[in-house]
C-alpha positions in Angstrom: -17.5 53.2 -39.5 -15.9 49.9 -40.3 -13.5 48.9 -43.1 -16.3 47.7 -45.4 -18.5 50.5 -46.9 -21.9 50.7 -45.4 -20.9 48.9 -42.2 -21.0 51.0 -39.1 -21.5 50.8 -35.4 -23.7 53.3 -33.6 -23.1 54.0 -29.9 -25.2 56.4 -27.8 -23.6 58.8 -25.4 -25.1 56.7 -22.5 -23.5 53.5 -23.9 -20.2 55.3 -24.3 -20.3 56.6 -20.7 -21.2 53.2 -19.3 -18.4 51.5 -21.3 -15.9 54.2 -20.3 -16.8 53.8 -16.6 -16.4 50.0 -16.7 -13.1 50.3 -18.4 -11.9 53.0 -16.0 -12.8 50.7 -13.1 -11.0 47.8 -14.7 -7.9 49.9 -15.2 -8.0 50.9 -11.5 -8.4 47.3 -10.4 -5.3 46.5 -12.4 -3.4 49.2 -10.5 -3.5 52.0 -13.0 -3.6 55.4 -11.2 -3.4 59.1 -11.9 -0.1 60.0 -13.7 0.5 56.4 -15.0 1.2 55.9 -18.7 -1.0 53.5 -20.7 -0.5 52.4 -24.3 -3.7 51.5 -26.2 -3.0 49.0 -29.0 -6.2 48.3 -30.9 -7.9 49.2 -34.1 -10.0 52.3 -34.4 -13.4 51.4 -32.9 -15.8 52.5 -30.2 -13.9 50.4 -27.6 -10.7 52.3 -28.4 -12.5 55.6 -27.9 -13.9 54.4 -24.6 -10.4 53.2 -23.6 -8.9 56.7 -24.2 -11.7 58.3 -22.3 -11.3 55.8 -19.4 -7.6 56.8 -19.1 -8.5 60.5 -19.1 -11.2 59.8 -16.5 -8.7 58.4 -14.0 -5.9 60.8 -15.0 -3.7 58.3 -16.7 -1.6 59.5 -19.7 -2.4 57.5 -22.8 -0.8 56.9 -26.2 -2.7 55.2 -29.0 -1.0 52.8 -31.4 -3.1 51.2 -34.1 -2.4 47.7 -35.4 0.1 47.1 -38.2 3.4 47.7 -36.4 6.2 45.2 -35.9 7.2 44.2 -32.4 10.2 46.5 -32.5 8.2 49.5 -33.8 5.6 48.9 -31.1 8.3 48.7 -28.4 9.8 52.0 -29.7 6.4 53.7 -29.5 5.8 52.5 -26.0 9.2 53.7 -24.8 8.6 57.1 -26.5 
């Protein structure tokens, strides 16, 4: 569900799986491998969910940081 009432995005399980696999392959092409740490910095949306699942699919540890943090706060969260 988006910020505005009544606005929503519907994603089927098939669409979510396809997006998750594409993202996992992109992460692997970028050199992310099992045991690596990934910080996901994006608003809550289907793409964020697929990003978390993609990390789990390849065995990368992920942390989610939603928008609205200063550069210093974001750096602290990434270090943590």
